[in-house]
N, CA, C and O atoms as CSV, one atom per row, in Angstrom:
chain,resi,resn,atom,element,x,y,z
A,1,MET,N,N,-50.526,-109.572,113.870
A,1,MET,CA,C,-51.168,-108.616,114.337
A,1,MET,C,C,-49.999,-108.761,115.682
A,1,MET,O,O,-49.393,-107.758,116.061
A,2,TYR,N,N,-49.808,-109.934,116.241
A,2,TYR,CA,C,-49.456,-110.127,117.545
A,2,TYR,C,C,-47.565,-109.742,117.430
A,2,TYR,O,O,-46.772,-109.337,118.280
A,3,GLY,N,N,-47.369,-110.177,115.660
A,3,GLY,CA,C,-46.035,-109.510,115.528
A,3,GLY,C,C,-45.703,-108.135,116.081
A,3,GLY,O,O,-44.784,-107.940,116.876
A,4,GLY,N,N,-46.596,-107.098,115.557
A,4,GLY,CA,C,-46.781,-105.686,115.906
A,4,GLY,C,C,-46.391,-105.077,117.442
A,4,GLY,O,O,-45.848,-104.052,117.856
A,5,MET,N,N,-47.037,-106.416,118.107
A,5,MET,CA,C,-47.212,-106.192,119.719
A,5,MET,C,C,-45.811,-106.641,120.221
A,5,MET,O,O,-45.021,-105.866,120.761
A,6,GLY,N,N,-45.589,-107.857,120.014
A,6,GLY,CA,C,-44.337,-108.443,120.443
A,6,GLY,C,C,-43.285,-107.262,119.946
A,6,GLY,O,O,-42.726,-106.842,120.960
A,7,GLY,N,N,-42.766,-106.513,118.676
A,7,GLY,CA,C,-41.946,-105.800,118.564
A,7,GLY,C,C,-41.865,-104.692,119.461
A,7,GLY,O,O,-40.820,-104.176,119.856
A,8,GLY,N,N,-43.074,-104.342,119.771
A,8,GLY,CA,C,-43.174,-102.454,120.821
A,8,GLY,C,C,-43.278,-103.333,122.215
A,8,GLY,O,O,-42.788,-102.646,123.112
A,9,MET,N,N,-43.719,-104.549,122.701
A,9,MET,CA,C,-42.991,-105.194,123.582
A,9,MET,C,C,-41.241,-105.087,124.362
A,9,MET,O,O,-40.694,-104.661,125.379
A,10,GLY,N,N,-40.827,-105.987,122.718
A,10,GLY,CA,C,-39.288,-105.745,122.818
A,10,GLY,C,C,-38.618,-104.546,122.522
A,10,GLY,O,O,-37.390,-104.529,122.601
A,11,ASN,N,N,-38.969,-103.978,122.335
A,11,ASN,CA,C,-38.880,-102.114,122.167
A,11,ASN,C,C,-38.852,-101.686,123.866
A,11,ASN,O,O,-37.874,-101.324,124.520
A,12,MET,N,N,-39.954,-101.824,124.217
A,12,MET,CA,C,-39.769,-101.740,125.614
A,12,MET,C,C,-39.251,-102.306,126.673
A,12,MET,O,O,-39.154,-101.642,127.704
A,13,ALA,N,N,-38.943,-103.256,126.641
A,13,ALA,CA,C,-38.122,-104.440,127.054
A,13,ALA,C,C,-36.144,-103.644,126.808
A,13,ALA,O,O,-35.248,-103.411,127.619
A,14,GLY,N,N,-36.218,-103.535,125.816
A,14,GLY,CA,C,-35.127,-102.919,125.452
A,14,GLY,C,C,-34.208,-101.607,125.921
A,14,GLY,O,O,-33.046,-101.289,126.173
A,15,MET,N,N,-36.122,-100.855,125.829
A,15,MET,CA,C,-35.413,-99.578,126.691
A,15,MET,C,C,-35.672,-99.650,128.005
A,15,MET,O,O,-35.163,-98.722,128.634
A,16,MET,N,N,-36.321,-100.471,128.684
A,16,MET,CA,C,-36.072,-100.854,129.964
A,16,MET,C,C,-34.348,-101.479,130.421
A,16,MET,O,O,-33.914,-101.174,131.531
A,17,LYS,N,N,-33.614,-102.215,129.605
A,17,LYS,CA,C,-32.277,-102.478,129.961
A,17,LYS,C,C,-31.438,-101.247,129.643
A,17,LYS,O,O,-30.495,-100.949,130.376
A,18,LYS,N,N,-31.761,-100.507,128.544
A,18,LYS,CA,C,-30.770,-99.575,128.783
A,18,LYS,C,C,-30.909,-98.172,129.861
A,18,LYS,O,O,-30.158,-97.212,130.031
A,19,VAL,N,N,-31.977,-98.478,130.363
A,19,VAL,CA,C,-32.005,-97.544,131.466
A,19,VAL,C,C,-31.664,-98.096,132.954
A,19,VAL,O,O,-31.419,-97.306,133.865
A,20,GLN,N,N,-31.663,-99.362,133.125
A,20,GLN,CA,C,-31.261,-99.925,133.641
A,20,GLN,C,C,-29.422,-99.894,133.998
A,20,GLN,O,O,-28.787,-99.827,135.050
A,21,LYS,N,N,-29.088,-99.966,132.772
A,21,LYS,CA,C,-27.499,-100.057,132.508
A,21,LYS,C,C,-27.371,-98.424,133.151
A,21,LYS,O,O,-26.661,-98.254,134.142
A,22,ILE,N,N,-28.099,-97.252,132.526
A,22,ILE,CA,C,-27.768,-96.042,132.930
A,22,ILE,C,C,-27.396,-95.871,134.560
A,22,ILE,O,O,-26.385,-95.459,135.129
A,23,GLN,N,N,-28.771,-96.414,135.079
A,23,GLN,CA,C,-28.814,-96.589,136.399
A,23,GLN,C,C,-27.306,-96.663,137.160
A,23,GLN,O,O,-26.778,-95.921,137.988
A,24,ALA,N,N,-26.743,-98.222,136.322
A,24,ALA,CA,C,-26.033,-98.587,137.267
A,24,ALA,C,C,-24.813,-97.816,137.029
A,24,ALA,O,O,-24.007,-97.677,137.949
A,25,GLN,N,N,-24.575,-97.223,135.702
A,25,GLN,CA,C,-23.802,-96.496,135.100
A,25,GLN,C,C,-23.398,-94.956,136.180
A,25,GLN,O,O,-22.303,-94.484,136.485
A,26,MET,N,N,-24.894,-94.484,136.553
A,26,MET,CA,C,-24.988,-92.866,137.191
A,26,MET,C,C,-24.523,-93.783,138.948
A,26,MET,O,O,-23.539,-93.399,139.580
A,27,LYS,N,N,-25.119,-94.562,139.291
A,27,LYS,CA,C,-24.301,-94.650,140.909
A,27,LYS,C,C,-23.162,-94.805,140.358
A,27,LYS,O,O,-22.580,-93.760,140.652
A,28,GLN,N,N,-22.366,-95.510,139.668
A,28,GLN,CA,C,-20.902,-95.618,139.426
A,28,GLN,C,C,-20.398,-94.685,140.053
A,28,GLN,O,O,-19.842,-94.546,141.142
A,29,MET,N,N,-20.893,-93.552,138.524
A,29,MET,CA,C,-20.064,-92.275,138.624
A,29,MET,C,C,-20.368,-91.058,139.720
A,29,MET,O,O,-19.656,-90.068,139.886
A,30,GLN,N,N,-22.003,-91.478,140.658
A,30,GLN,CA,C,-21.871,-90.573,141.466
A,30,GLN,C,C,-20.804,-91.331,142.743
A,30,GLN,O,O,-20.260,-90.434,143.389
A,31,ASP,N,N,-20.535,-92.271,143.068
A,31,ASP,CA,C,-19.493,-93.133,143.708
A,31,ASP,C,C,-18.328,-92.172,143.697
A,31,ASP,O,O,-17.775,-91.497,144.565
A,32,GLU,N,N,-18.151,-92.361,142.361
A,32,GLU,CA,C,-16.594,-91.767,142.022
A,32,GLU,C,C,-16.451,-90.270,142.543
A,32,GLU,O,O,-15.653,-89.668,143.262
A,33,LEU,N,N,-17.751,-89.924,141.747
A,33,LEU,CA,C,-17.610,-88.024,142.021
A,33,LEU,C,C,-17.400,-87.937,143.370
A,33,LEU,O,O,-16.399,-87.287,143.672
A,34,LYS,N,N,-18.239,-88.537,144.561
A,34,LYS,CA,C,-17.898,-88.318,146.143
A,34,LYS,C,C,-16.495,-88.178,146.263
A,34,LYS,O,O,-16.102,-87.235,146.948
A,35,THR,N,N,-15.543,-89.029,145.662
A,35,THR,CA,C,-14.095,-89.419,145.951
A,35,THR,C,C,-13.536,-87.872,145.571
A,35,THR,O,O,-13.006,-87.133,146.400
A,36,ARG,N,N,-13.754,-87.537,144.186
A,36,ARG,CA,C,-12.785,-86.528,143.772
A,36,ARG,C,C,-13.174,-85.757,144.307
A,36,ARG,O,O,-14.198,-85.927,144.969
A,37,THR,N,N,-12.254,-84.050,144.241
A,37,THR,CA,C,-11.809,-82.958,145.401
A,37,THR,C,C,-12.098,-81.742,144.362
A,37,THR,O,O,-11.975,-82.015,143.168
A,38,VAL,N,N,-12.366,-80.801,144.621
A,38,VAL,CA,C,-12.276,-79.699,143.944
A,38,VAL,C,C,-11.812,-78.669,144.560
A,38,VAL,O,O,-12.071,-78.695,145.764
A,39,GLU,N,N,-10.975,-77.382,144.060
A,39,GLU,CA,C,-10.403,-76.345,144.954
A,39,GLU,C,C,-11.025,-75.099,144.224
A,39,GLU,O,O,-11.344,-74.797,143.074
A,40,ALA,N,N,-11.035,-74.594,145.330
A,40,ALA,CA,C,-11.604,-72.862,144.863
A,40,ALA,C,C,-10.817,-71.925,145.583
A,40,ALA,O,O,-10.206,-72.204,146.615
A,41,THR,N,N,-10.835,-70.752,145.006
A,41,THR,CA,C,-9.599,-69.915,146.012
A,41,THR,C,C,-10.668,-68.580,146.021
A,41,THR,O,O,-11.676,-68.558,145.315
A,42,ALA,N,N,-10.228,-67.335,147.054
A,42,ALA,CA,C,-10.856,-66.042,147.008
A,42,ALA,C,C,-9.871,-64.948,147.616
A,42,ALA,O,O,-9.157,-65.149,148.598
A,43,GLY,N,N,-9.931,-63.821,146.927
A,43,GLY,CA,C,-8.785,-62.636,147.662
A,43,GLY,C,C,-7.466,-63.110,146.873
A,43,GLY,O,O,-6.360,-63.201,147.406
A,44,GLY,N,N,-7.783,-63.442,145.328
A,44,GLY,CA,C,-6.104,-63.934,144.900
A,44,GLY,C,C,-5.394,-64.941,145.600
A,44,GLY,O,O,-4.172,-64.998,145.739
A,45,GLY,N,N,-6.288,-65.771,146.053
A,45,GLY,CA,C,-5.394,-66.944,146.427
A,45,GLY,C,C,-5.462,-66.699,148.232
A,45,GLY,O,O,-5.125,-67.601,148.999
A,46,ALA,N,N,-5.915,-65.436,148.680
A,46,ALA,CA,C,-5.876,-65.866,150.036
A,46,ALA,C,C,-6.308,-66.384,151.133
A,46,ALA,O,O,-5.891,-66.406,152.291
A,47,VAL,N,N,-7.506,-66.936,150.420
A,47,VAL,CA,C,-8.302,-68.001,150.967
A,47,VAL,C,C,-8.568,-69.074,150.001
A,47,VAL,O,O,-9.062,-68.765,148.916
A,48,LYS,N,N,-8.292,-70.326,150.275
A,48,LYS,CA,C,-8.121,-71.580,149.426
A,48,LYS,C,C,-9.270,-72.905,150.174
A,48,LYS,O,O,-9.245,-73.482,151.261
A,49,VAL,N,N,-10.114,-72.983,149.091
A,49,VAL,CA,C,-11.078,-74.346,149.777
A,49,VAL,C,C,-10.566,-75.377,148.751
A,49,VAL,O,O,-10.269,-75.252,147.563
A,50,VAL,N,N,-10.557,-76.519,149.651
A,50,VAL,CA,C,-10.925,-77.778,148.715
A,50,VAL,C,C,-11.877,-78.741,149.488
A,50,VAL,O,O,-11.704,-79.020,150.675
A,51,ILE,N,N,-12.986,-79.271,148.657
A,51,ILE,CA,C,-13.501,-80.147,148.684
A,51,ILE,C,C,-14.465,-81.261,148.604
A,51,ILE,O,O,-15.243,-81.088,147.665
A,52,ASN,N,N,-14.629,-82.091,149.113
A,52,ASN,CA,C,-15.159,-83.515,147.672
A,52,ASN,C,C,-16.459,-83.326,147.126
A,52,ASN,O,O,-17.196,-82.344,147.214
A,53,GLY,N,N,-16.640,-84.495,146.506
A,53,GLY,CA,C,-18.093,-84.390,145.755
A,53,GLY,C,C,-18.953,-84.564,146.939
A,53,GLY,O,O,-19.838,-85.174,146.340
A,54,GLU,N,N,-19.317,-84.516,147.960
A,54,GLU,CA,C,-19.835,-85.017,148.781
A,54,GLU,C,C,-20.097,-83.369,149.369
A,54,GLU,O,O,-20.809,-83.258,150.367
A,55,LYS,N,N,-19.586,-82.263,148.815
A,55,LYS,CA,C,-19.472,-80.790,149.353
A,55,LYS,C,C,-19.282,-81.187,151.392
A,55,LYS,O,O,-19.924,-80.817,152.375
A,56,VAL,N,N,-18.060,-82.098,151.191
A,56,VAL,CA,C,-17.592,-82.237,152.811
A,56,VAL,C,C,-16.161,-81.066,152.090
A,56,VAL,O,O,-15.631,-81.069,150.979
A,57,VAL,N,N,-15.958,-80.292,153.162
A,57,VAL,CA,C,-14.501,-79.541,153.303
A,57,VAL,C,C,-13.397,-80.437,153.516
A,57,VAL,O,O,-13.454,-80.801,154.690
A,58,GLN,N,N,-12.338,-81.005,152.878
A,58,GLN,CA,C,-11.323,-81.616,153.232
A,58,GLN,C,C,-10.345,-80.752,153.597
A,58,GLN,O,O,-9.505,-81.355,154.265
A,59,SER,N,N,-10.000,-79.255,153.410
A,59,SER,CA,C,-9.141,-78.423,154.138
A,59,SER,C,C,-9.257,-77.138,153.205
A,59,SER,O,O,-9.457,-76.968,152.002
A,60,LEU,N,N,-9.040,-76.315,154.298
A,60,LEU,CA,C,-9.388,-74.909,154.504
A,60,LEU,C,C,-7.682,-74.541,154.770
A,60,LEU,O,O,-6.972,-74.992,155.669
A,61,THR,N,N,-7.368,-73.745,153.870
A,61,THR,CA,C,-6.221,-72.622,153.623
A,61,THR,C,C,-6.337,-71.215,153.810
A,61,THR,O,O,-7.336,-70.797,153.224
A,62,ILE,N,N,-5.630,-70.225,154.467
A,62,ILE,CA,C,-5.380,-68.805,154.696
A,62,ILE,C,C,-4.676,-67.816,154.975
A,62,ILE,O,O,-4.658,-67.475,156.158
A,63,ASP,N,N,-3.992,-67.152,154.128
A,63,ASP,CA,C,-2.784,-66.648,153.912
A,63,ASP,C,C,-3.072,-65.898,155.697
A,63,ASP,O,O,-4.026,-65.595,156.414
A,64,LYS,N,N,-1.733,-65.882,155.737
A,64,LYS,CA,C,-1.575,-65.231,157.112
A,64,LYS,C,C,-1.985,-63.455,156.677
A,64,LYS,O,O,-2.467,-62.587,157.405
A,65,ALA,N,N,-1.659,-63.396,155.528
A,65,ALA,CA,C,-1.744,-61.414,155.099
A,65,ALA,C,C,-3.463,-61.180,155.368
A,65,ALA,O,O,-3.929,-60.121,155.789
A,66,ALA,N,N,-4.161,-62.229,155.079
A,66,ALA,CA,C,-5.790,-62.469,154.986
A,66,ALA,C,C,-6.482,-62.117,156.162
A,66,ALA,O,O,-7.701,-61.985,156.265
A,67,VAL,N,N,-5.323,-61.918,157.366
A,67,VAL,CA,C,-5.977,-62.373,158.453
A,67,VAL,C,C,-5.677,-61.137,159.029
A,67,VAL,O,O,-4.581,-61.075,159.586
A,68,ASP,N,N,-6.587,-59.840,159.035
A,68,ASP,CA,C,-6.623,-58.420,160.134
A,68,ASP,C,C,-7.686,-58.291,161.078
A,68,ASP,O,O,-8.866,-58.215,160.735
A,69,PRO,N,N,-7.174,-58.259,162.606
A,69,PRO,CA,C,-8.266,-58.415,163.255
A,69,PRO,C,C,-8.897,-57.011,163.092
A,69,PRO,O,O,-9.926,-56.757,163.718
A,70,GLU,N,N,-8.340,-56.104,162.297
A,70,GLU,CA,C,-9.359,-54.997,162.378
A,70,GLU,C,C,-10.725,-55.109,161.422
A,70,GLU,O,O,-11.808,-54.548,161.588
A,71,ASP,N,N,-10.275,-56.092,160.287
A,71,ASP,CA,C,-11.116,-55.973,159.153
A,71,ASP,C,C,-11.450,-57.807,159.114
A,71,ASP,O,O,-11.113,-58.498,158.153
A,72,VAL,N,N,-12.106,-58.321,160.254
A,72,VAL,CA,C,-12.533,-59.987,160.264
A,72,VAL,C,C,-13.969,-60.039,158.912
A,72,VAL,O,O,-14.222,-60.965,158.141
A,73,GLU,N,N,-14.588,-58.851,159.030
A,73,GLU,CA,C,-15.639,-59.069,158.103
A,73,GLU,C,C,-15.045,-59.904,156.420
A,73,GLU,O,O,-15.519,-60.663,155.574
A,74,MET,N,N,-13.856,-59.225,156.656
A,74,MET,CA,C,-13.413,-59.340,155.030
A,74,MET,C,C,-12.958,-60.705,154.880
A,74,MET,O,O,-13.166,-61.376,153.869
A,75,LEU,N,N,-12.375,-61.078,155.836
A,75,LEU,CA,C,-12.185,-62.276,155.805
A,75,LEU,C,C,-12.957,-63.600,155.561
A,75,LEU,O,O,-12.792,-64.633,154.911
A,76,GLN,N,N,-13.924,-63.043,156.437
A,76,GLN,CA,C,-15.515,-63.655,156.909
A,76,GLN,C,C,-16.076,-64.102,155.114
A,76,GLN,O,O,-16.422,-65.144,154.556
A,77,ASP,N,N,-15.927,-62.801,154.743
A,77,ASP,CA,C,-16.368,-62.750,152.981
A,77,ASP,C,C,-15.458,-63.715,152.033
A,77,ASP,O,O,-15.977,-64.494,151.233
A,78,LEU,N,N,-14.296,-63.609,152.172
A,78,LEU,CA,C,-13.564,-64.536,151.432
A,78,LEU,C,C,-13.743,-65.888,151.422
A,78,LEU,O,O,-13.746,-66.559,150.390
A,79,ILE,N,N,-13.906,-66.361,152.635
A,79,ILE,CA,C,-14.132,-67.502,153.238
A,79,ILE,C,C,-15.397,-68.146,152.482
A,79,ILE,O,O,-15.374,-69.149,151.770
A,80,MET,N,N,-16.882,-67.072,152.903
A,80,MET,CA,C,-17.738,-67.573,152.060
A,80,MET,C,C,-17.522,-67.678,150.482
A,80,MET,O,O,-17.748,-68.714,149.856
A,81,ALA,N,N,-17.137,-66.688,150.002
A,81,ALA,CA,C,-16.682,-66.518,148.712
A,81,ALA,C,C,-15.970,-68.041,148.176
A,81,ALA,O,O,-16.392,-68.429,147.086
A,82,ALA,N,N,-15.219,-68.673,148.670
A,82,ALA,CA,C,-14.212,-69.557,148.554
A,82,ALA,C,C,-15.323,-70.556,148.971
A,82,ALA,O,O,-15.883,-71.065,148.001
A,83,VAL,N,N,-15.666,-70.860,149.893
A,83,VAL,CA,C,-16.396,-72.092,149.968
A,83,VAL,C,C,-17.740,-72.002,148.988
A,83,VAL,O,O,-18.015,-73.166,148.695
A,84,ASN,N,N,-18.546,-71.229,148.456
A,84,ASN,CA,C,-19.709,-71.219,147.695
A,84,ASN,C,C,-19.392,-71.365,146.323
A,84,ASN,O,O,-20.196,-71.755,145.476
A,85,GLU,N,N,-17.653,-70.900,146.005
A,85,GLU,CA,C,-17.459,-71.427,144.536
A,85,GLU,C,C,-16.883,-72.789,144.688
A,85,GLU,O,O,-16.933,-73.225,143.539
A,86,SER,N,N,-16.461,-73.541,145.301
A,86,SER,CA,C,-16.398,-75.000,145.686
A,86,SER,C,C,-17.672,-75.680,145.177
A,86,SER,O,O,-17.975,-76.298,144.156
A,87,ILE,N,N,-18.400,-75.255,146.491
A,87,ILE,CA,C,-19.983,-76.306,146.337
A,87,ILE,C,C,-20.316,-75.909,144.600
A,87,ILE,O,O,-20.807,-76.763,143.862
A,88,LYS,N,N,-19.966,-74.490,144.099
A,88,LYS,CA,C,-21.003,-74.207,142.542
A,88,LYS,C,C,-19.991,-75.476,141.389
A,88,LYS,O,O,-20.482,-76.031,140.406
A,89,LYS,N,N,-18.411,-75.679,141.934
A,89,LYS,CA,C,-17.701,-76.469,140.741
A,89,LYS,C,C,-18.013,-77.775,140.572
A,89,LYS,O,O,-17.967,-78.455,139.547
A,90,VAL,N,N,-18.553,-78.257,142.422
A,90,VAL,CA,C,-19.029,-79.634,142.284
A,90,VAL,C,C,-19.967,-79.762,141.489
A,90,VAL,O,O,-19.793,-80.393,140.447
A,91,ASP,N,N,-21.436,-79.070,141.864
A,91,ASP,CA,C,-22.323,-78.933,141.201
A,91,ASP,C,C,-22.185,-79.133,139.691
A,91,ASP,O,O,-22.688,-79.944,138.913
A,92,ASP,N,N,-21.540,-78.365,139.581
A,92,ASP,CA,C,-20.945,-78.090,137.922
A,92,ASP,C,C,-20.239,-79.611,137.083
A,92,ASP,O,O,-20.559,-80.051,135.979
A,93,MET,N,N,-19.432,-80.043,137.843
A,93,MET,CA,C,-18.817,-81.316,137.964
A,93,MET,C,C,-19.673,-82.206,137.800
A,93,MET,O,O,-19.602,-82.732,136.689
A,94,THR,N,N,-20.683,-82.700,138.649
A,94,THR,CA,C,-21.891,-83.194,138.710
A,94,THR,C,C,-22.578,-83.520,137.947
A,94,THR,O,O,-22.567,-84.670,137.507
A,95,ALA,N,N,-23.852,-82.084,137.333
A,95,ALA,CA,C,-24.129,-82.018,136.131
A,95,ALA,C,C,-23.855,-82.677,134.982
A,95,ALA,O,O,-24.603,-83.507,134.466
A,96,SER,N,N,-22.211,-82.137,134.332
A,96,SER,CA,C,-21.416,-82.441,133.896
A,96,SER,C,C,-21.658,-83.597,133.707
A,96,SER,O,O,-22.752,-83.786,133.175
A,97,GLU,N,N,-20.972,-84.625,133.968
A,97,GLU,CA,C,-20.797,-85.876,134.321
A,97,GLU,C,C,-21.907,-87.248,134.042
A,97,GLU,O,O,-21.863,-88.341,133.478
A,98,MET,N,N,-22.915,-86.411,134.834
A,98,MET,CA,C,-24.200,-86.965,134.868
A,98,MET,C,C,-24.787,-86.655,133.507
A,98,MET,O,O,-25.645,-87.477,133.185
A,99,GLY,N,N,-24.562,-85.681,132.601
A,99,GLY,CA,C,-24.911,-85.646,131.330
A,99,GLY,C,C,-24.737,-86.023,130.391
A,99,GLY,O,O,-25.469,-86.062,129.403
A,100,LYS,N,N,-22.982,-86.615,130.673
A,100,LYS,CA,C,-22.894,-87.742,129.617
A,100,LYS,C,C,-23.184,-88.522,129.623
A,100,LYS,O,O,-22.780,-89.164,128.654
A,101,LEU,N,N,-24.018,-89.230,130.492
A,101,LEU,CA,C,-24.793,-90.601,130.744
A,101,LEU,C,C,-25.824,-90.276,129.980
A,101,LEU,O,O,-26.119,-90.730,128.874
A,102,THR,N,N,-26.311,-89.544,130.558
A,102,THR,CA,C,-28.088,-88.913,129.752
A,102,THR,C,C,-28.324,-88.513,128.912
A,102,THR,O,O,-29.518,-88.287,128.717
A,103,SER,N,N,-27.075,-88.076,127.595
A,103,SER,CA,C,-27.189,-87.782,126.869
A,103,SER,C,C,-27.695,-87.953,125.491
A,103,SER,O,O,-27.822,-87.333,124.436
A,104,GLY,N,N,-27.958,-89.305,126.121
A,104,GLY,CA,C,-28.723,-90.010,124.448
A,104,GLY,C,C,-29.855,-90.632,124.892
A,104,GLY,O,O,-30.279,-91.542,124.179
A,105,LEU,N,N,-30.296,-90.436,125.634
A,105,LEU,CA,C,-31.523,-90.743,126.362
A,105,LEU,C,C,-33.155,-89.867,125.748
A,105,LEU,O,O,-34.306,-90.177,125.443
A,106,GLY,N,N,-32.351,-88.738,125.836
A,106,GLY,CA,C,-33.671,-87.655,125.324
A,106,GLY,C,C,-34.361,-87.316,126.530
A,106,GLY,O,O,-35.543,-86.974,126.488
A,107,LEU,N,N,-33.688,-87.386,127.653
A,107,LEU,CA,C,-34.954,-86.832,128.950
A,107,LEU,C,C,-34.345,-85.330,128.866
A,107,LEU,O,O,-33.464,-84.825,128.170
A,108,PRO,N,N,-35.116,-84.889,129.780
A,108,PRO,CA,C,-35.361,-83.643,129.575
A,108,PRO,C,C,-34.042,-83.108,130.801
A,108,PRO,O,O,-33.769,-83.979,131.628
A,109,PRO,N,N,-33.540,-82.247,130.883
A,109,PRO,CA,C,-32.359,-81.550,131.904
A,109,PRO,C,C,-32.850,-81.799,133.373
A,109,PRO,O,O,-33.937,-81.533,133.887
A,110,GLY,N,N,-31.584,-82.463,133.963
A,110,GLY,CA,C,-32.140,-82.255,135.394
A,110,GLY,C,C,-33.112,-83.428,135.962
A,110,GLY,O,O,-33.654,-83.501,137.065
A,111,MET,N,N,-33.158,-84.278,134.912
A,111,MET,CA,C,-34.237,-85.765,135.554
A,111,MET,C,C,-33.707,-86.949,136.139
A,111,MET,O,O,-34.260,-87.889,136.710
A,112,PHE,N,N,-32.523,-86.705,135.877
A,112,PHE,CA,C,-31.383,-87.638,137.248
A,112,PHE,C,C,-30.450,-86.279,138.052
A,112,PHE,O,O,-29.650,-86.528,138.953
């Protein structure tokens, strides 16, 4: 009778250790992802944005040809498109890397 309970508790302890290990790996991965950068462009490269894993813009490059005083709205749209694309790339990178860590747990997507 006690053997069955002990086995269950052992499995629970083993699962908790596994979860703690994965949490530590996730923290390490999050720290590493913060240092990575992604780049996105818009307008055929007229605007280029580089951001880090914390979604902080590291650099913004605008081709002189994209600067038209008569069409400021187009330049604004290009900048927004490049920034939004770079943020999406960070989100995708983060989800992909975290998914690798949690894939063996059978947890629902988005749990971490």
